[in-house]
Each structure stands twice: as C-alpha cells, then as structure tokens.
VOBA-1610 file (N, C-alpha, C; in pm, whole numbers, padded with zeros to 5 digits, always signed):
BEGIN
Met-03419+01354+19236Met-03484+01486+19233Met-03452+01562+19361Ser-03410+01687+19346Ser-03372+01767+19463Ser-03495+01809+19543Asp-03474+01827+19672Asp-03581+01866+19764Asp-03583+02018+19773Pro-03691+02085+19726Pro-03696+02232+19726Pro-03699+02292+19866Thr-03728+02210+19967Thr-03733+02262+20104Thr-03595+02270+20168Arg-03495+02207+20104Arg-03360+02208+20160Arg-03278+02323+20100Pro-03181+02376+20175Pro-03095+02482+20121Pro-03007+02430+20009Pro-02946+02520+19930Pro-02858+02476+19822Pro-02747+02385+19874Ala-02719+02280+19799Ala-02615+02186+19841Ala-02477+02246+19820Pro-02380+02212+19904Pro-02244+02261+19882Pro-02184+02200+19756Lys-02089+02270+19698Lys-02017+02216+19584Lys-01913+02117+19636Ile-01913+01996+19581Ile-01823+01891+19627Ile-01712+01871+19523Ile-01588+01886+19568Ile-01472+01876+19478Ile-01378+01767+19529Ala-01351+01669+19445Ala-01253+01565+19479Ala-01116+01610+19430Val-01021+01621+19523Val-00885+01660+19488Val-00805+01531+19473Thr-00766+01498+19351Thr-00710+01365+19329Thr-00601+01363+19223Asn-00507+01274+19244Asn-00406+01237+19146Asn-00347+01106+19198Gln-00348+01003+19115Gln-00303+00872+19165Gln-00153+00869+19191Lys-00082+00972+19147Lys+00062+00982+19171Lys+00084+01052+19305Gly+00167+00996+19389Gly+00197+01058+19517Gly+00297+01172+19504Gly+00303+01258+19605Gly+00404+01363+19609Gly+00382+01478+19513Val+00257+01500+19472Val+00228+01608+19376Val+00171+01733+19443Gly+00156+01729+19575Gly+00098+01843+19645Gly-00052+01834+19661Lys-00105+01712+19657Lys-00250+01692+19666Lys-00305+01735+19802Thr-00250+01680+19909Thr-00299+01714+20042Thr-00268+01860+20076Thr-00150+01906+20038Thr-00113+02047+20059Thr-00212+02139+19990Thr-00251+02104+19868Thr-00347+02186+19795Thr-00485+02181+19861Thr-00526+02063+19907Thr-00656+02052+19973Thr-00663+02140+20097Ile-00560+02131+20181Ile-00557+02208+20306Ile-00557+02358+20276Asn-00467+02401+20189Asn-00450+02544+20167Asn-00558+02606+20082Leu-00613+02530+19988Leu-00727+02579+19913Leu-00847+02594+20006Gly-00866+02494+20094Gly-00975+02502+20193Gly-00961+02624+20282Ala-00839+02648+20329Ala-00814+02764+20416Ala-00835+02895+20341Ala-00795+02898+20214Ala-00811+03020+20135Ala-00958+03048+20104Leu-01035+02943+20076Leu-01179+02961+20054Leu-01247+03009+20183Ala-01203+02954+20297Ala-01258+02997+20426Ala-01225+03144+20451Glu-01105+03184+20412Glu-01064+03324+20429Glu-01150+03417+20344Leu-01198+03368+20232Leu-01288+03446+20146Leu-01429+03457+20202Gly-01455+03381+20308Gly-01587+03387+20370Gly-01674+03266+20346Tyr-01620+03165+20278Tyr-01696+03042+20252Tyr-01683+02946+20370Lys-01787+02866+20391Lys-01783+02760+20491Lys-01740+02632+20419Val-01634+02570+20468Val-01571+02459+20396Val-01555+02338+20486Leu-01589+02221+20432Leu-01561+02094+20498Leu-01456+02021+20419Leu-01347+01981+20486Leu-01244+01899+20425Leu-01267+01755+20468Val-01285+01666+20372Val-01305+01523+20400Val-01174+01450+20372Asp-01112+01401+20477Asp-00984+01330+20465Asp-01013+01184+20430Leu-00985+01148+20305Leu-01012+01011+20258Leu-00882+00936+20230Asp-00772+00991+20280Asp-00641+00928+20262Asp-00604+00856+20392Pro-00579+00725+20388Pro-00544+00651+20510Pro-00424+00707+20586Gln-00339+00783+20518Gln-00225+00844+20587Gln-00270+00953+20684Gly-00389+01010+20660Gly-00444+01111+20750Gly-00363+01239+20755Asn-00289+01269+20650Asn-00202+01387+20654Asn-00278+01519+20657Ala-00395+01522+20594Ala-00476+01645+20598Ala-00522+01672+20741Ser-00557+01566+20813Ser-00600+01580+20952Ser-00484+01631+21039Thr-00368+01568+21023Thr-00250+01610+21099Thr-00210+01753+21063Gly-00217+01785+20934Gly-00178+01918+20887Gly-00267+02029+20936Leu-00385+01994+20986Leu-00475+02095+21043Leu-00483+02081+21195Gly-00387+02009+21252Gly-00375+02006+21397Gly-00467+01910+21469Ile-00525+01814+21395Ile-00614+01715+21458Ile-00532+01590+21490Gly-00489+01579+21615Gly-00408+01465+21657Gly-00488+01337+21660Pro-00422+01221+21651Pro-00492+01092+21653Pro-00583+01075+21774Glu-00545+01132+21887Glu-00626+01118+22008Glu-00761+01190+21999His-00773+01282+21903His-00899+01356+21886His-00988+01297+21776Arg-00940+01192+21711Arg-01015+01134+21599Arg-01098+01015+21649Lys-01196+01044+21733Lys-01280+00938+21789Lys-01359+00870+21678Tyr-01420+00951+21593Tyr-01490+00900+21474Tyr-01423+00958+21351Thr-01414+00877+21248Thr-01340+00918+21128Thr-01420+00885+21002Thr-01358+00913+20888Thr-01425+00881+20762Thr-01444+00730+20745Tyr-01362+00651+20811Tyr-01384+00506+20812Tyr-01521+00475+20873Asp-01549+00536+20988Asp-01678+00514+21055Asp-01795+00567+20970Leu-01768+00678+20902Leu-01871+00738+20816Leu-01910+00642+20703Leu-01809+00578+20643Leu-01833+00490+20529Leu-01877+00350+20570Leu-01806+00290+20664Leu-01826+00148+20695Leu-01930+00123+20803Asp-01942+00216+20897Asp-02034+00194+21010Asp-02152+00290+21010Glu-02162+00372+20906Glu-02273+00467+20890Glu-02291+00557+21013Val-02179+00596+21074Val-02182+00692+21184Val-02227+00827+21127Pro-02318+00897+21193Pro-02367+01026+21140Pro-02255+01127+21121Leu-02269+01209+21019Leu-02170+01310+20986Leu-02145+01404+21105Ser-02248+01432+21182Ser-02235+01524+21295Ser-02137+01473+21400Lys-02119+01341+21408Lys-02025+01284+21505Lys-01882+01280+21451Val-01869+01286+21320Val-01738+01273+21257Val-01671+01409+21238Val-01750+01510+21203Val-01695+01642+21168Val-01642+01715+21292Leu-01520+01770+21277Leu-01455+01846+21385Leu-01424+01986+21337Thr-01419+02080+21430Thr-01374+02214+21396Thr-01220+02215+21391Thr-01164+02312+21322Thr-01020+02332+21319Thr-00990+02472+21373Asp-00863+02504+21383Asp-00825+02638+21430Asp-00846+02744+21323Val-00879+02701+21202Val-00908+02795+21094Val-01058+02823+21093Glu-01094+02947+21109Glu-01237+02984+21112Glu-01305+02942+20981Arg-01422+02884+20994Arg-01505+02839+20881Arg-01451+02717+20807Leu-01346+02653+20861Leu-01293+02531+20800Leu-01312+02414+20896Leu-01390+02314+20851Leu-01418+02194+20929Leu-01345+02076+20865Ile-01335+01966+20940Ile-01270+01847+20884Ile-01338+01720+20931Ala-01352+01624+20839Ala-01386+01487+20873Ala-01255+01410+20867Pro-01194+01375+20981Pro-01057+01323+20984Pro-01048+01177+20939Ala-00924+01133+20920Ala-00898+00994+20881Ala-00788+00936+20968Thr-00786+00803+20976Thr-00676+00731+21040Thr-00636+00615+20948Thr-00535+00541+20990Thr-00490+00427+20909Thr-00596+00318+20898Asp-00703+00325+20979Asp-00813+00229+20965Asp-00864+00224+20821Leu-00856+00338+20753Leu-00906+00346+20615Leu-00830+00255+20520Ser-00709+00216+20556Ser-00627+00135+20466Ser-00691-00001+20438Ser-00777-00047+20527Ser-00845-00175+20505Ser-00982-00158+20440Ala-01021-00033+20417Ala-01157-00006+20367Ala-01182-00070+20230Asp-01080-00067+20143Asp-01097-00125+20009Asp-01143-00270+20015Ile-01078-00349+20102Ile-01112-00490+20115Ile-01252-00506+20173Glu-01284-00424+20273Glu-01413-00435+20340Glu-01528-00386+20252Leu-01498-00296+20160Leu-01603-00240+20074Leu-01643-00334+19960Val-01552-00424+19924Val-01574-00509+19806Val-01707-00584+19812Ser-01743-00634+19929Ser-01864-00716+19941Ser-01991-00632+19958Asn-01977-00499+19967Asn-02093-00411+19987Asn-02148-00371+19851Glu-02276-00403+19827Glu-02333-00376+19695Glu-02343-00226+19665Lys-02343-00143+19769Lys-02346+00002+19749Lys-02207+00063+19766Arg-02103-00018+19744Arg-01966+00020+19780Arg-01920+00152+19717Ser-01967+00184+19598Ser-01919+00306+19531Ser-01998+00430+19571Phe-02110+00412+19642Phe-02200+00523+19671Phe-02205+00561+19819Leu-02118+00500+19900Leu-02127+00523+20044Leu-02095+00668+20081Leu-01992+00725+20021Leu-01959+00865+20052Leu-02064+00958+19992His-02110+00927+19873His-02217+01006+19810His-02336+01018+19905Asp-02379+00906+19960Asp-02495+00908+20048Asp-02465+00978+20181Ala-02344+00956+20233Ala-02306+01016+20361Ala-02304+01170+20353Leu-02262+01223+20237Leu-02251+01368+20222Leu-02382+01432+20181Arg-02486+01349+20169Arg-02618+01403+20136Arg-02721+01376+20245Gln-02670+01339+20364Gln-02759+01325+20480Gln-02824+01461+20507Ile-02948+01458+20552Ile-03019+01584+20574Ile-02952+01668+20683Glu-02880+01601+20773Glu-02816+01676+20882Glu-02698+01762+20834Ile-02653+01740+20710Ile-02545+01824+20658Ile-02591+01968+20641Asp-02722+01987+20627Asp-02775+02122+20609Asp-02738+02213+20725Ala-02728+02156+20845Ala-02700+02236+20964Ala-02561+02300+20959Phe-02470+02242+20883Phe-02335+02298+20874Phe-02328+02422+20784Lys-02429+02439+20698Lys-02437+02555+20607Lys-02309+02569+20523Leu-02273+02458+20460Leu-02148+02453+20384Leu-02162+02513+20245Asp-02053+02573+20197Asp-02045+02619+20059Asp-01964+02523+19973Phe-01858+02466+20033Phe-01770+02373+19961Phe-01738+02251+20048Ile-01724+02137+19983Ile-01666+02018+20044Ile-01548+01977+19957Leu-01430+01970+20017Leu-01310+01926+19946Leu-01271+01788+19997Ile-01257+01693+19906Ile-01221+01556+19944Ile-01076+01531+19909Asp-00995+01503+20011Asp-00854+01468+19989Asp-00845+01318+19964Cys-00819+01281+19839Cys-00821+01139+19799Cys-00686+01073+19824Pro-00685+00939+19836Pro-00557+00867+19846Pro-00482+00872+19713Pro-00350+00853+19716Pro-00271+00859+19592Pro-00279+00729+19511Ser-00401+00688+19479Ser-00421+00568+19398Ser-00565+00571+19346Leu-00590+00494+19241Leu-00725+00488+19184Leu-00795+00365+19241Asn-00827+00372+19372Asn-00890+00258+19438Asn-01037+00289+19469Leu-01101+00204+19548Leu-01243+00222+19577Leu-01272+00349+19655Leu-01177+00394+19736Leu-01196+00520+19808Leu-01200+00637+19710Thr-01110+00634+19612Thr-01109+00740+19510Thr-01236+00734+19426Val-01281+00614+19393Val-01408+00600+19319Val-01523+00658+19401Asn-01525+00631+19532Asn-01627+00689+19619Asn-01625+00842+19612Ala-01504+00897+19613Ala-01491+01043+19606Ala-01546+01098+19475Met-01514+01029+19364Met-01561+01076+19233Met-01712+01062+19217Val-01767+00956+19274Val-01912+00936+19267Val-01983+01041+19351Ala-01921+01081+19461Ala-01980+01181+19551Ala-01966+01323+19498Ala-01864+01347+19415Ala-01824+01483+19378Ala-01904+01540+19262Asp-01904+01672+19257Asp-01953+01744+19139Asp-01840+01758+19037Thr-01719+01783+19088Thr-01605+01805+19000Thr-01479+01741+19059Val-01377+01730+18974Val-01247+01677+19014Val-01141+01784+18988Leu-01060+01811+19091Leu-00948+01904+19077Leu-00819+01823+19085Val-00731+01843+18988Val-00610+01760+18977Val-00484+01845+18997Pro-00413+01827+19110Pro-00281+01891+19124Pro-00181+01816+19035Leu-00104+01892+18961Leu-00010+01832+18866Leu+00129+01889+18890Gln+00220+01804+18935Gln+00355+01851+18965Gln+00428+01888+18836Ser+00502+01999+18842Ser+00573+02049+18725Ser+00702+01970+18703Glu+00686+01846+18656Glu+00802+01759+18632Glu+00782+01680+18504Phe+00886+01609+18461Phe+00891+01551+18327Phe+00777+01453+18299Phe+00747+01362+18393Phe+00647+01259+18366Phe+00506+01298+18412Ala+00486+01427+18442Ala+00360+01471+18502Ala+00237+01434+18419Leu+00245+01455+18288Leu+00126+01436+18204Leu+00097+01290+18174Glu+00197+01202+18196Glu+00178+01061+18161Glu+00067+00996+18244Gly+00066+01021+18375Gly-00035+00960+18460Gly-00171+01024+18448Leu-00174+01143+18388Leu-00299+01217+18380Leu-00401+01148+18289Ser-00353+01082+18184Ser-00445+01016+18091Ser-00524+00905+18160Gln-00458+00831+18250Gln-00527+00724+18323Gln-00633+00783+18416Leu-00601+00894+18479Leu-00698+00961+18566Leu-00818+01008+18486Met-00793+01065+18369Met-00902+01112+18283Met-00993+00996+18241Leu-00932+00880+18213Leu-01011+00762+18177Leu-01099+00718+18294Ser-01044+00726+18415Ser-01120+00689+18535Ser-01238+00784+18554Val-01214+00913+18534Val-01323+01011+18544Val-01432+00980+18443Arg-01391+00948+18320Arg-01487+00916+18214Arg-01568+00791+18250Glu-01501+00692+18308Glu-01570+00568+18345Glu-01673+00593+18455Val-01634+00672+18554Val-01728+00705+18662Val-01847+00784+18607Arg-01819+00874+18513Arg-01925+00954+18451Arg-02024+00864+18375Gln-01972+00762+18311Gln-02057+00673+18230Gln-02136+00574+18315Thr-02081+00538+18433Thr-02143+00430+18510Thr-02215+00474+18636Ala-02172+00585+18697Ala-02225+00616+18830Ala-02258+00763+18855Asn-02189+00854+18788Asn-02208+00996+18817Asn-02200+01075+18687Pro-02308+01079+18611Pro-02304+01143+18478Pro-02276+01293+18482Lys-02293+01357+18598Lys-02270+01502+18607Lys-02126+01537+18643Leu-02043+01436+18671Leu-01905+01462+18710Leu-01829+01531+18597Arg-01753+01634+18632Arg-01668+01700+18533Arg-01534+01737+18595Ile-01441+01777+18511Ile-01310+01819+18559Ile-01318+01966+18599Glu-01291+01996+18724Glu-01288+02136+18770Glu-01169+02207+18707Gly-01054+02138+18708Gly-00936+02197+18650Gly-00810+02127+18694Ile-00701+02163+18629Ile-00568+02112+18660Ile-00489+02228+18720Val-00428+02206+18836Val-00347+02312+18896Val-00201+02267+18903Leu-00114+02344+18843Leu+00029+02312+18843Leu+00089+02346+18979Thr+00158+02248+19038Thr+00216+02265+19170Thr+00369+02253+19163Met+00434+02298+19271Met+00581+02290+19282Met+00648+02351+19159Tyr+00596+02464+19118Tyr+00640+02531+18995Tyr+00760+02621+19025Asp+00864+02608+18945Asp+00983+02691+18960Asp+01004+02767+18829Lys+00972+02895+18830Lys+00976+02973+18705Lys+01118+02988+18651Arg+01219+02962+18737Arg+01359+02970+18692Arg+01401+02843+18619Asn+01316+02742+18626Asn+01349+02610+18573Asn+01284+02592+18436Asn+01365+02563+18335Asn+01311+02543+18200Asn+01209+02430+18195Leu+01232+02325+18274Leu+01142+02211+18274Leu+01003+02250+18322Ser+00995+02330+18428Ser+00865+02377+18477Ser+00790+02452+18369Arg+00861+02539+18298Arg+00797+02617+18192Arg+00752+02528+18076Met+00833+02425+18046Met+00797+02331+17939Met+00673+02250+17976Val+00668+02203+18102Val+00551+02126+18147Val+00426+02213+18143Glu+00440+02338+18187Glu+00325+02429+18183Glu+00277+02450+18040Gln+00370+02475+17948Gln+00332+02497+17809Gln+00264+02373+17750Asp+00321+02257+17782Asp+00266+02130+17734Asp+00124+02110+17788Ala+00105+02138+17917Ala-00026+02121+17980Ala-00128+02216+17917Arg-00089+02341+17897Arg-00182+02439+17840Arg-00213+02410+17694Asp-00112+02361+17620Asp-00135+02325+17478Asp-00233+02209+17467Asn-00220+02111+17558Asn-00302+01989+17549Asn-00437+02001+17619Leu-00443+02080+17725Leu-00563+02082+17810Leu-00635+02217+17810Gly-00573+02317+17751Gly-00639+02446+17732Gly-00689+02509+17861Asp-00817+02547+17860Asp-00878+02619+17971Asp-00895+02534+18097Leu-00872+02402+18085Leu-00880+02319+18205Leu-00769+02352+18304Val-00659+02410+18254Val-00546+02443+18342Val-00571+02579+18406Phe-00568+02583+18538Phe-00587+02709+18609Phe-00478+02809+18570Asn-00513+02937+18565Asn-00414+03041+18540Asn-00314+03047+18654Thr-00363+03025+18776Thr-00277+03028+18894Thr-00188+02905+18898Val-00059+02925+18924Val+00032+02813+18947Val+00084+02824+19090Ile+00109+02710+19153Ile+00158+02707+19291Ile+00309+02691+19288Pro+00383+02789+19339Pro+00529+02783+19328Pro+00591+02683+19425Arg+00708+02637+19393Arg+00788+02560+19489Arg+00833+02660+19594Asn+00787+02641+19718Asn+00807+02743+19821Asn+00833+02675+19954Val+00943+02712+20020Val+00981+02644+20144Val+00877+02662+20253Arg+00807+02775+20253Arg+00706+02799+20356Arg+00589+02701+20342Val+00554+02668+20219Val+00448+02568+20195Val+00490+02433+20251Ser+00617+02399+20234Ser+00669+02271+20283Ser+00678+02267+20435Glu+00710+02380+20496Glu+00728+02386+20641Glu+00595+02386+20718Ala+00493+02446+20659Ala+00367+02470+20732Ala+00305+02346+20796Pro+00301+02229+20727Pro+00237+02111+20789Pro+00304+02067+20919Ser+00435+02088+20932Ser+00502+02045+21055Ser+00461+02131+21174Phe+00399+02246+21146Phe+00345+02331+21252Phe+00193+02317+21261Ala+00138+02218+21188Ala-00006+02191+21186Ala-00087+02314+21147Leu-00036+02386+21047Leu-00102+02508+21001Leu-00105+02512+20849Pro-00210+02571+20791Pro-00205+02605+20648Pro-00098+02712+20629Val-00040+02720+20511Val+00063+02821+20487Val+00006+02962+20499Leu-00123+02978+20478Leu-00186+03110+20490Leu-00176+03164+20633Glu-00169+03073+20731Glu-00154+03117+20869Glu-00009+03107+20916Tyr+00065+03014+20862Tyr+00205+02996+20901Tyr+00289+03115+20855Asp+00273+03154+20728Asp+00342+03272+20676Asp+00250+03336+20573Thr+00166+03426+20623Thr+00057+03481+20541Thr+00106+03561+20420Ala+00231+03612+20427Ala+00283+03695+20318Ala+00370+03616+20220Ser+00383+03486+20242Ser+00471+03406+20155Ser+00413+03391+20015Leu+00499+03356+19921Leu+00455+03336+19783Leu+00352+03223+19775Gly+00374+03118+19856Gly+00279+03006+19856Gly+00141+03048+19904Ala+00134+03126+20010Ala+00006+03174+20063Ala-00065+03261+19959Lys+00010+03348+19895Lys-00049+03436+19793Lys-00105+03353+19676Ala-00030+03249+19638Ala-00074+03165+19525Ala-00204+03092+19559Tyr-00214+03037+19679Tyr-00337+02965+19715Tyr-00457+03060+19728Arg-00431+03184+19770Arg-00541+03283+19771Arg-00590+03309+19628Glu-00495+03321+19535Glu-00533+03345+19395Glu-00609+03224+19338Leu-00563+03103+19375Leu-00631+02983+19328Leu-00774+02978+19380Ala-00793+03013+19507Ala-00927+03012+19566Ala-01018+03112+19495Lys-00965+03230+19466Lys-01046+03331+19395Lys-01082+03282+19255Glu-00984+03220+19188Glu-01010+03170+19053Glu-01113+03058+19055Leu-01102+02969+19152Leu-01199+02860+19165Leu-01338+02914+19196Ala-01345+03007+19290Ala-01475+03062+19330Ala-01541+03138+19214Ser-01459+03205+19134Ser-01515+03284+19024Ser-01572+03196+18913Arg-01530+03068+18910Arg-01581+02976+18808Arg-01725+02933+18836Gly-01761+02933+18968Gly-01893+02878+18998Gly-01975+02956+19097Ala-01913+03059+19160Ala-01988+03134+19261Ala-01917+03267+19284Ala-01991+03365+19325Ala-01934+03497+19353Ala-01855+03492+19483Val-01741+03561+19485Val-01661+03570+19605Val-01737+03650+19710Lys-01740+03600+19833Lys-01825+03661+19935Lys-01770+03792+19990Lys-01638+03808+19985Lys-01579+03931+20039Lys-01550+04029+19927
//
C-alpha cells in the first residue's frame, strides 16, 4: 500500500535486451539525457558490470567509491551511491566489474530478486525528486536483469534492425511474463525501439515492417538511425545530444523522449 504522505514515485523503466550490441546502453544514456533536456529529473542506474553507462557519462573508475554492487549486496544507502553528471538533471548510480560476481553472491540471498526493488523505494529517494529511473541492464537474462524487472514499472527493449533481431525477443517476452506472474504483476512492456536503423537498407525496412506487423503499437514510432555521431559520443564521455546537438541521432533521441513522456506524463517544457 502506498504512503499518501510521500510524493509521487518516479517511473522506473528497465532498458533490456539479452542480446549484446543492440544499442541498449547508448539508448539508456541518450534517452536519459533527452528526458532531462525536457525538464525531467532522471536517475540512470548502471546494472551492467561493464559499467559503460557510467563511463559514457564521464564517471571514471576513481570516482565510483560506492556502486550498484554496494547498493544491492551491502545495502549502502542510495544517497552514497548516486552521483551527479555533467548533464543537468541527470544523475547516475554507477557500476564497476564488481557486479560480475553479483549473480553468484545473490543466489544464497532469499530476497535476491527484490534487492533493487527495495533499494529504489528507500524513503530517502524522495529527496532526489525524480521523475524517471532508467535501469541499464546487462546483456543477459541473469539475476541482475530479474532484479531490474522486479523493480521496474515497465520494460523498454532496444531492437537492432538486423535479420535475427526478432528471434531473441520471444525469450525476453517470456521472461517478462514469468516475472509478472511470480514477482511483479504490474510489470508491462513500455515499448520496442528500433535502433541502428538505415532507411537506405532494405533489411532495416523489412525488420521494421515485421516488428510492426507482429507487435503493433508496442513499437515506438521513433526509430534511432545508424549515425556516426551516436557511435562517437561515448568516447568523449558525452550523450550525443551534447556531443553533436544537431545530429540525426540527437534529434531521434529527443523524439523518442517526447514519445515516451507523452505515453505516461505531460512534457514539462
């Protein structure tokens, strides 16, 4: 039962696809930056042991004193884990390779699937005045991903515009259904976003048509183009919106943020 004395809870979105290289972390970073640009307060939770979301937002390993590993395994308060970034209104709970052992360490914990759920509902989270929490999941359906799904309100799936894209999606959908049946009955699919899309390529258009035919309104109208600026931005530790604000990639992520916000909340600007 919700506490009427507390402010509205932020919307929690798990960004996940068990297939690597689909633009998952890139989408998390740039969607977060685009939502922040719209005036929303956003926390990005890096749950990938590679820590690429942390690096991509300029948080070097030397600044990651406390991480999502500490949040989950050692119950370190969220206030000690969360860091500011150079993007206004965008915060991050960083990750390091320590997370790679979390699956083994979580197995013996009877609350193993609910640790992130509980951590993101600490009363001290109210002080951050968040509108959205985006969770960057590892590229596998492991206990960390289950934690993200149990904690989340919705799941957003980046889907690369390639031949085998839809094959792995069915397994992910089954995992979402299982989590809904066993641990988080309110979990739903936020949507599927097509990434690395090349409109000149027949295959990209075929994958898009196939996705829309099979998944209908679950597929976002916005598609993320294959864009060199999007690929370059992480090496400068910047979202593409700041690296090249006028690029096609930046424009696409702004449109995605507006489309996402319009599904569940009014755009603030």
